[in-house]
N, C-alpha and C positions, 0 to 999 in steps of 0.2 A: 364559498371562501374566496376573499380577494388573491390576486396573485401575489404572493409574497419572497421575500428575496431569504433564503435561507441558509445561512454562513454554516459549511461543513463544522468549521472550528469548536463554534459556538451553541448552534442548536442541535445539532447530532448526538448521540449518546458515543461515546470513547468506547470503542470495542473491549475493553476491562472492564466496561458498565454493562455490556451486551449479551443477555441469559441465552439468546436464543441465535439461530443459524439456521439461513435460508437456502435450503438447494444442497449441494457438496455433500449427500448423504453417503456416496462410494465412498470420499476422503475421511470424512469421519469414521466412517466403519472401519475403514484401515486402520485409522490411529487407535481405535478401539481393541481392535482384534490384536495387534501385536502388542495393548498395552497387558492386555490380560492373559498374552501367550507366557508372559514371565520373562520374555528374550526382547524386549523393544529396544529399536535401533538410539542407542543414545543421541542423534542430531535428525533434523530431518529439514529439507527444504520445502517449504511451501510457495509455490512460484503459481506466477499466472498475473492477468490485469490487474491494474490498480483497483480498488473500491470495489469488486467482488466477494470479497469475506472471506480472505488471506488470514488478516490479523484479527480475527472476529473469531475464526477456529482455532487459531494460535493459541489465545486468552481460551478459549473453551476446552481448550486439552489442558492446561496447564491448572484450571480450577479445577477440574477431574482428580487429576495425577494429584494435586497438594490435597483434595477433599477426602480422596481415597489412597493411601497410600499403601496400600496391601494388595496387588495385582489380583492375587487369588481370592480375594475376600469374596463372600456371599454377594455384596452390593455390588463390584464389578463386574461378576461373572454374570450375573443378572439386568446387569445395565443395557437397555436396549439404545440409549445414546451418551452423548458426554456431557448429558445438561446437569447441570447444579442446581438446584434451587437458590435463586437470589438472596433469601432470607438465611443460608447457610455462612456459617461466621468467616468460612473461606472466601467465599464469593463475596462478602462485606468489607473484608482485608483486601481482596485485590481490586475491585471495585474503586477501594480507596487509596491504591497504591501502597498499601501498607504490611502487606505479606512479606515475612522474613524469608519464604524459599522461592520466591519469585526476584529477580533481577531483569529489567528492562534495558537493552541498550538502546536508545533513540537520539536524533539528535536534540543537543539542548541550548541554553543559551550561553552566548560568551561573556566576557568581561563586561561589556557595553548594555549589555541584557538584548543583544541582536541573535536571532536564531541561527546557529551555525548551518552551513551549506552540506557538513557531513557530519558523521561520527566518528569521534578521535580516537586514539590510540589510550590517551589519557581513561578516557570513557570505558575502552573496551578492556582496559588492564585490572577493571573491578572485577573481572569475573576471577581471577587471581583471589582476591581476599573473600568473595562469596562463597566460589565452592571449597574455598581452604577453611572457612569457619564450621564450627561446629555447636558453634552457643545457641547460632539466630534461629534454628529451628532443625529438628529429626528429620531423619528420612530424605526424600528426595527433595532435588532442588531443580528450579526450570530458570532457563535462560532464553528470553524473547528478544531477536535482536529486528527492530523492525525501523527500517528495511537494510537486508546486508549490502543492498546496492547501494547503500549513504556510507558506507567504511570507507575511509580514508586508506591508501597502501599499506601504511603501518600497522592501523587498526584491523586489517584484513588479513595480516601475517599475525598478530599477536590471536587474534581468535582462532587460527588455523593451528597453533600452538596448543592450545587448550582441548581440539576438536584431535589433534592426534593422540593424546592422551587422558582419554574423559578422565574424572574423578568420578568413582561407585554411586549409581543410583543421582547422576545427572541428565538433565534431557533439554536439548537445546533444539530450538523451535526459528530457523533461520526465515522470515518473511524477503520475497522479492519479487518483483513485479518485471524483471528480465533475468532469468535466471541461468540465459545461455552468456552473460556478461560476468558471471560469477565467476570468483578464481577456481579453474579446473581442482586444485588442491583440496579447496572446500568443497567443491561439487563430490567429491572422489568419497570423502566421508561423511556424504549426508543418503538418507532415504529421499527421494525425491516424490513430492505431492503436488501434482500441478493441477488447478484448478481454473474450470473452465468459467466461461461469461454464464448470467443465471440466466433463466427465463425472465420475461416479461413479469409476468405474475409475480414471481420471485422477488424481483426489485421491488413492486409495490409495495409489495409486504414488509419487506424489511426495511425500506424508507421510511414510510409508516411507521413501524415499531420505532426508529430509530430518533422519529421527528413529532411522534404523538399527531402528525396530521391522519386524516381521514383517508382510508384506501380508497374511496371512489372520489375524493376531491380531483376535479379536473384537471388543475396546475400539476397535481402529483401524476397522475396518469401520461400527459402529455410529456412529462420529463422524463421518465418510465421507458415510453416509447422510444424515446432518442437515445436513450443512454446505450444501447449494445451491450446490457448485462452487466452494467456496471452501477451499484448502489452509491456510489460514490461520485460517479457522473449524475447520478438522477439529482441528488442532493443537490449540486451545483449548477444546476438546470433550474431547480424550483423557482428561482428567480425569472421571469420572465424576459429581461434583459441580457440573463446570461444566456439564455437560447437563443434570442434575436443576435446575440453578439458573437457566438460560437456560428451562426449560418450565415452572418456576414463573413466570416473569417472564411468560411468554406467554399462563398462565392469567389474570394478573391484568388481564392488557391487556385481555382480554376481557370485562374486566368493565365498562372505563369506558363514560360518565363518573365511575361511582359506586364506589370502589372502598374494601374495609373499612380502615380504619386500624392496624387490629391486623395485617393482612397485610403492609400496607407496612412496619411494626415488625419482623415476623417476616423479609422480605425483608432491610432493611436489618441485621438480626444476620448473617445467612447472607452477606452482601456481606463480613464479615469488617473488619478494619482496614488490611490491606497487601498483602491478597495481588491480585496485576494480572491473573491468570487470572480470576475472579471476577467483579471490574469489567468485563473485555472483556466475558464470557460476557453480564451485564448489559444492556451498552452493546448489543453485538451482537443481541440480543432484543429491545429497540428499536429498532434499525434496522431489521432486519426486519419488524417492523409498521409503521415508518414506509415503508417502502418498498412497502410492498403496499397502505396506504391511497392513497398517489400512483399508484400505478398501474391504480385503480378508478375506474369512471366514464368520462363524456365530459372530456375535461381541458380544453377550449375553455370547459365552463359550468360546470366548476369552479376558476378559475382565481385567488376568491380564498381559497378552502380550499386549495389546495394551495401559493398564497404565505403561508397562516399557517403550513401544516403544514413550508414550510420553512424559516422563519426561527425557528419552535419546534426542530427538528432542528439546527440552526447555533448555538442557546442551549442545547442538551441535549450538543452535541458539547464546547464551550467548557469548561463546567461540568465534563465527565468529565475533560478535558484537565487542567484546576486540581488537578482532585482527589487525580488519580495522581502530579501532579508535585509536591504540597506534600502529599501522603502525609495529604488531608483525611480525616474522617470520613465514611461511606458511608451512612450512614441519613439526615443533610440530604440527600444529592443523590437519594437513592430518593423521598423525599419531594416534591423540589424539581419532579423529573421528571413524577411522575403528576402534580402540581397543573398543571403547564403541558400535559400532556395530557387532563387531563380538561378544560382550558377552552375546548381547539380541538378535542376532540369533541362538546361540547354546543351 
């Protein structure tokens, strides 16, 4: 197969449409055992790096609970995994976003048709009517928050209120890329389930299943090898240009705090004006570099440095979201990002 560009938003299946889970067997077993015990915690925080299957696991759990509403039933007690057949009526409804027992909180479009950078309080307050309704569906109701990191402060407080007094037969599955940054009051009301990056073989199988690309495709194998255990990262790297762009970003990061402005201009040009995959590859390269810096050295001895890195990273993420949401020029973002990183590495 010739190298192709695969945009995650359009080519890959959404987690609600993905019946299979690759890796994370321990986490899946923890959810299954808790459910069939009849004493499942009402809220779970599913944390880990981006693109490793957190949302896939959340939807898998939601399908299972809504398909098998009695945790003591023979089907649940004998089930080896949380898998629900894609032909099942519940699975089809969830895939279509049309099941009355599932509410998903995620970033939506504003009045101008532009993707918001946060989940708003008004969207979060939908949980009140959702859990208060008795007509939509009997038994369990499930709320997936994808991701809790994107709740604005008012939305986080609104979610906290319902977590403090959860309705009967309610299940909250909160997806988080950065659990340490979630409000402590929310964390304290959740059972934590932290997922590790996937093995390369699992990345290959998951990416192949998500895109219908053959598992032995050379481009897929190369992307999986460079993905660091993230299916999402592998999908974004499937375009050869994206992989080269990430390598180019890494090369510039290695020169910090001194960076050639001409190279920054060239990198900004390479990002184009509206290519989401290229922008994602650039930010992903920054993320990997930042994560490596935050892992090195004695954490206690470098708390001020780590705090500065975390603050800069939050600014970069916000700037990248705004750039994508409002389709802004990429070159100013490149210069801004490297200026912040140069300051923090001096």
